[in-house]
Every structure is written in structure tokens, then in C-alpha cells.
N, C-alpha and C positions, 0 to 999 in steps of 0.2 A: 367682871373685869378678866379673870381666870378661862371664862368660857372664850371671849374674843381672841386672848393668847392661843388657846387650843384648837379655835377655828383657823386662825392665821396659818399655825403649823402644821395643821392637817391640809389646807390648801397649797401650802408649800411643799409638802411632801406629794401631795397628790400629783403635783405640777410635775416635780422630780420623775418620780415614776413613771407620769405620762411621757417624759420626754426621754428617758431612759429606754422605755420600749419601743419608742418612735426611732431611736438611735440604733438600737439592735436590730428591729426592722427592717430599717433603710439598710444596714449592712448584711442583713442575710439575704434581703432581695437584689442588692446589688450583685452579692455571690453568685445568688441562684441566675441571675441574667446573664452575668458573666459565663458561667458555665454553660448554660444553655446556646448562649452565642458562640461561644467555643465548637460545642457538640455538634449545633444546625451546621456551621462552617464547615466542620470536619465530615459530617455527612454529605452536605453537597459537595464538596470537595471529591470525596470518595466516588460521588454517583457520576461527577464530571470524567474522571478517568474511567471508570468501570462503562460508562458509555461510549467515551472514546476507544477503548480496548476492544468492546463489540464492534464497532464501525471499522476499525482496521483491520481486526481479523476477519468481519464479511468482505472487505475490499480484498483482502490477500486471498482468501478463499475463492470470491468471485475471478480473481485474476487468474488465479491457478487453474480454475476449469476453462476459463477462456483461452489460456494459453497453450493449455493441454490439447483442446477442439483444434486450433489453429494448428498446431503441431500434426496432431492426426492427420486433418484434411492434409497438408502439405503432404506429409508421407502419402497418404492415399492416392494423392495425384502423381507424387512421384512415381510410387509403382504401377499406376496405369502408364504412365509416360514408358516406363522401362519395357512393359508389357506389349504398348503399341510398336515399339522398336524391334523388341524381339520377334513379333508376330510378322511385322515386314521383313525381318531377316529371313525368317522362314519362307516367307513368299518367294524371297530373292533366290535362297538355297532351293527351292523348287525349280526355279526358273533355270538355276544353273543346271541342275540334275536333266533339265528338258534339253536344254543346249548340247549338254553332252551327248543325251540320247540322240537327238536331231543329226548331230555330228555323225555319230558312228553311224547311224542308217544311212547319212548321206554318203558317208566315203564307201561303205558297205555296197551301196549302190552304184555309186561310181566306180568303185572298182571292179563290179560284174561288168557294167556296160564298156569300160576299157579295154576288160580281158576279152569280151565278145567281139570288140572290134579288132582287136590282133589276132584272135582266132579267124575273123572273116579275110583280114589281109593274107593270113597265111594261105586259106582257103582259095582266094584268089590267084595268088602267086602260082599255088600249086598246080591249078588247071593249066597254065601257062607253061608248066613244066620246069618251073623255079623252085628248088628246093632250099628248106631253111638250114642254115649251116655251112654254107657252101662260100661264106664272105661276100654274097654279092650283093644286089640292092632289096632283096628281102630280109637279109639281116639287120642291113641298114635302117631300112623301114620300120622294124619289129624294135629296135633298140630306141628308135626316134618316139614311137608311140609309146614305149614303156617308159622312157624316159619323161614325156609329157603328161603321163597317167602318176607318174610320181609325184613330178612339181603340182600337178593339181590335186592330189592327195594331200600334199604338205601344205599348201596353201590353204584347202578346207580345213585342216586341222588347226593351222595358225589362225585363223579367222574365228574357230570355235574357242581357242585358248583368249582371245583378245577379247569376244564377247564375254567370256567367263569372268576376266579381268576386269572389266568396266564393269559387272554385276558384283563382282567383289569389293570394289572400290566404292559403288553404289550403297553395299550392303554395311561396310565398315562406316561410312558417313553416317548412315542411318542410325546405326548403333550409339555412335560416338554424339551424336545430335541428341538423339533419346537420353542419353547418360546424363549429356550436358544438362538438357531440359530439366531431367530429374532431381538433379543436384541443386540445380537453380531454385527449382520449387523448396525442396529441402531448404537452402539457405534461408530464402525469404521467411519460409514458414518459422525458423528457430530466431532469425531477428524479429519478426512480429511479436513471436511469444515472449522474446527477452523485454522487448518494449514494453509490453502489458505489462509484465511483471516489474519492470522497473518503475513504471509510471504508478503503479498500484503502491509501491514500495516508499515511491516519493509523497504520495497522498496519505499513506498511512503514518509515516513519520511526523507530515505536516500535522494531521489530527492529536497525535499523540502529543507534541511539542506542545502545540497551543492549549490542548487540555491541560498538561502537568502546569503551563503557566497561568491559566485560569484557576486552577486549583489552588496554585501557590498564592495566587490574590485573593481568593475566596479566605483560603485559611488565613491570610494576614488581613483581611479585613475583619474576620472573626476575632483575632487577637485585639484590633485596634476597638471594637465595639466593646470587648469583655474589660479592655483597660479604660474606657470611656465609662462603662457603667459602675467599675470598681471605684473610679475615681467620684463620680456623682455619688455613689453610695458613702465614700470616704467622707465628702464635703457634708452631706444632708447628717450622717451619724454623727460628726463635728459639730455641727450646727446645734444638733438637739442635745449633743452633751453639753454644749456651753449653755444651751437653755435651761438644763436641769440644774447645773451648778448655779446659773443666774437666779434660779427659782428659790434654791436653798437662801442664797446671798440676800433675795428680797423678803422671803419668809422670815429670816433671821431678823433682818432690820425692822420689818413690821412688827414681829413680837416684842422687839425690844423697845420700839415707839410706845407700843401699847402699854408694857410692863412700867416703862419709866415716864409715861405721862401721869398728870394729877389724877389721882385716885388708882393708881397701878400699884401692884405689889412691890416694886420699887423704886417707887417714887419718893424723894426725901424734900420735906419742905425746906424752905431756906431758914438757915438760924440767927443770920444777922440783917441788921437793917439795911436795905440799899439805898445808897445816898441819891437823893432826888437831884434830877438832872435840870439844871438852870440855865435860863438864854441869858444872851448878853443884853438884852433891854430889861429884864428884870435888875439884874447886878446894877446897871445905871440908876435906875430907880431907887 
């Protein structure tokens, strides 16, 4: 009988210890899973932000490179435009020099021809006996010829000046147009470069904002998973602890049942007669 009691106690203790181990294992596993969930979530969140930072950085670098290229091309084209305007202006300067040179040669030649004609007039009048300076027809003719020569020379000089003026206007217009075109190219290049950088900044900001949102979502998911794991582990551990307590109670009850059963060490036989139960039918008989 004692052997049966010992076996019942051993079985109860074994069940108790097994449930306690299961409770401890459940708690430990829950803590481990919770830590793993948070660590994994943290790692994934960090990866999201690092990849986003890298992508945003690459977008910004590429945009800066493209913007610099656009600016350099625009400035180069502007310098070409100014160089063309300067070259055209130099050609017009050469043309102005030729106009003045031609005018000088023309006036010199015309002066020589005019003076030659006046000399011829004097010679013709002299052959007729008319002398210069007597106030006669020769003097008047010479005065007229000289006045006409001066007028013609003045007209030639005026025409040269007018031609030079037109060339200077054309030169100034060309230089002005070249400068306007150059500044337009520079402005368009600056606007394009700004738009490239602005668009890249917008894309980078969107990427970083989305990555931070996703990272926070991943971290929050890790917290939820960890809490669920801890809750499940707590419930399992509580169930095993309850089972271990119940094992002790069941074992105690079984041991008591054996001990107090007939033949058990704690069994006591009845000391008084137990009255017999009679039925109504027996009483009537």
C-alpha cells in the first residue's frame, strides 16, 4: 500500500515538475520570440531608412551633376553667342575703317580733280587776256567752281558719316542682340538647373518620408508581434502553472484516497454497528 502511495506521489511530483518546466520554457520562448521580433523589426526598419538615404543621396548627386552640366552648356552657348556678336562687331569695325578710307581717297581724288579744273579755267581765261583778281568773270567762275567743289566734298563727307552711322547702329544692334541672346541662354540654363534640383529634392523628400513611415510601421509591427508573443507565452505559462498546481492537488487526493482506503495506513474500521436500513414494505409486514 505504501508503494502505491509513493507511486502516486512520484507521479504527481513528476507531472508538477514537467508542467513547471513547460511554463518556464513557454515564458523563455515568448521572451526570445519577442526580442527576435523587435530586433528583426528594428533591423528591417534601419535597412529601409538606409536604402532610402542612399537612393535620396544618389538622386541628389545625379541632379546636381545634371544641373551643373546644364549650367555649363548654357554658359558655353552664351559665350559662343557673345563671341559671335564680338566677331560680327569687329567685321563692322573693319567696314567702318574701309568707309573712312574710301571717303578719304574719294575726297582727295575729287579735290585734285576740282583743283585741276579750276586751274584749267584760269589757263583758258588767261589765254584770252583775262587775269585772275580783277573782279571780272574769271573771279566769279573760280568762286563758283570752288564753292561747288567744297559743297561736293561736304556731301561726300556727310555721306561717309551717314554710312558709318548706319554701320555703327548695326554694330550696336548686333552686340545688343548677342548679349540678350547670351543672357537668355544663361537664364534658361539657370531655370533648368533649378528645376532639376528642385524635382530631385522633391523626390528625395518623398522617398525619405515614405521610408520613415514604412520604418515606423515595421517597428510598430515588431512591437505588436512581441506583445502578442509575450501574451501567448504568458497564457501558456499560466496554463502550465495551473496544470502543475492541479497535478499536486490530484496527486494529494490520490494519495489520500489510497491511504484512507481499506487496507491503507490511515484506514480506521467502524467502531459501532451501523443501523440497517428498512423499507416501508418490511415495516408493514
